[in-house]
C-alpha positions as CSV (number, residue, x, y, z in Angstrom):
1,M,139.1,65.5,171.4
2,Q,136.5,62.7,171.4
3,F,137.0,59.4,169.7
4,I,135.3,56.1,169.1
5,E,137.8,53.2,169.1
6,M,137.2,50.0,167.1
7,S,138.8,47.1,165.4
8,G,140.1,47.2,161.9
9,K,137.4,44.6,161.0
10,T,134.7,47.1,162.1
11,L,136.3,49.9,160.1
12,L,136.5,47.8,157.0
13,R,132.7,47.2,157.2
14,L,132.1,51.0,157.8
15,S,134.3,52.1,154.9
16,K,132.1,50.3,152.4
17,E,129.5,53.1,153.1
18,G,131.8,56.0,152.5
19,G,135.5,56.5,153.1
20,P,138.8,55.0,152.0
21,S,138.5,51.9,149.9
22,L,139.4,48.5,151.3
23,E,142.5,48.6,149.1
24,E,143.6,51.9,150.5
25,L,143.1,50.8,154.0
26,A,145.1,47.6,153.4
27,A,147.9,49.6,151.8
28,V,148.4,51.6,155.0
29,G,148.3,48.5,157.2
30,V,144.7,48.1,158.3
31,N,143.6,44.5,158.9
32,N,141.0,42.8,161.0
33,E,143.1,42.9,164.1
34,S,144.1,46.6,163.8
35,V,143.2,49.1,166.5
36,V,141.7,52.3,165.0
37,R,139.8,55.3,166.2
38,I,137.7,57.9,164.6
39,N,137.2,61.4,165.9
40,R,134.0,63.5,165.5
41,Q,135.4,65.2,162.4
42,G,135.6,61.7,160.7
43,D,139.4,61.4,160.8
44,I,140.7,57.8,161.0
45,E,143.8,57.1,163.1
46,L,145.6,53.7,163.1
47,R,147.4,52.6,166.2
48,R,151.1,51.9,165.5
49,A,153.7,50.6,167.9
50,D,154.8,54.1,168.8
51,G,151.6,56.1,168.6
52,W,148.6,57.0,166.4
53,D,148.9,57.6,162.6
54,L,146.3,59.6,160.7
55,I,145.3,57.5,157.7
56,G,142.2,59.0,156.1
57,G,138.6,60.0,156.8
58,L,135.1,58.8,156.6
59,L,132.4,60.6,154.5
60,G,128.7,61.0,154.8
61,D,126.6,60.3,157.8
62,Y,129.6,58.6,159.6
63,E,128.7,59.7,163.1
64,H,125.5,57.6,163.2
65,R,127.1,54.7,161.3
66,V,130.0,54.6,163.7
67,Q,127.7,54.6,166.8
68,R,125.4,52.0,165.2
69,E,128.2,49.7,164.3
70,T,130.1,49.9,167.6
71,G,127.4,50.5,170.1
72,M,129.6,53.2,171.6
73,D,129.4,56.9,172.2
74,W,132.1,59.5,171.7
75,A,134.5,59.6,174.6
């Protein structure tokens, strides 16, 4: 599966355009220093101490938004 990895700070900016609210992300532990990744289906995973935790998904034209915001391609 392909992902784009980013900081929690970047995800918080992206979520304003379609996805979990800032409050929902904070409730599951996302903060500016978090490590998150998004797969091509729009699923958001948060890095925990022992692995990755699925925490939600992005909506809309997220593929282009993720690439634009991070400058990265799917890997």
